[in-house]
C-alpha positions, 0 to 999 in steps of 0.5 A: 446214578449216584449211590445215594440216589440208588438208595432212594427207595427205602427197603421198607417198600418191599412190595411196590405196586404201580397203577393207573388207567390205560395210557398212564404208563404204569407198566413201563414205570413198574419195569423201570423201578424194578430194574432200578431196584434190582428186584423181581417184576411181577407184570400183567401178561395180557398176551397170555389171556386167550380171550383178550383179542376177541374181547377187543373185537367184540367187547360185550361177547367176551367180557366175562371170559376175559375177566375170568382168565385174568382172575386165574392169573391173579390167583396164580400170582397170589399163590406164588407170593403167599407160599410159592417161589415169590414168597418174601421176595422184594418186587414191583408189580404193575397191577393191584389185585383189587383193581380187577373188580373195577374192570368187572364193574365196567365190563360185565352186566349185573348177573355176570358181576355176581358170578364173577364175585362168587368165583373170585372168592373161591379162586382168590380168597386172599392176596398180599397187600402192597407196602406202597401203591403208586397211582399214576394220575393224568387228565383225560386229555393227556391219557387220550392223547397218549393212547392215540400216539401209540403205534398202529400195532398197539391200537385197540378199537375201544368203544366210544367213551370207554376210556373216559369211563375207565378214567372216571372209575380209577378216580373213584376207586383211588379216592376211596382206597385205603388198604395200603399207603398211597402215593398219587402222582400227577403225570401230566407234566412228567416223563417217568419212562425216559426222563432221568430228572423226573424219575429221580424226583419220583424216587425222592418222593417215594423215599419221603412218603409218610402216612397213608396218602401222599402227593407228587404234582410237578408244576410247569 
């Protein structure tokens, strides 16, 4: 990649977040952006959540414990960014702090949601706001086909209709999101993980972001 392309992401975007529903490729793109920029990757660590495998086997029975374990991870990350070892460092993350409430709404009943919100106020009273959020959007069909194409070792027995509810919840969440500048990227016809041309197009779009809401939609 040329020097000009390497500088495609403005230094003003010190804290970038890549978000998107299951199957969007957010974690892989966040990793690629962090490597491209030579900055720290603040990644979700689902393997460190001791309740996640149990949640996947019995969704209703372990939802609250799973959400609270993720909440503790978020609290640790926020402390590291606000006054710890990540303070002031440029970084790319594959999760948005506010997004956990989206899954709490999907996975918890009303009483559990009330408990979750109270504990979240105590454990995570504040968190850094990104300089830019990249929302990876795709059609339901695209997301479902990507999940179905995963290796057998990564297959999760999601309940019927669960992925569609996640997709709808993300769409609603980002329709209302205004806490940080937002770049909405339609990935139906993009390969941002392996494709060099598409990745460079994304870098150019990031460098040209102006205002609170921008769009990148590659036509076929």
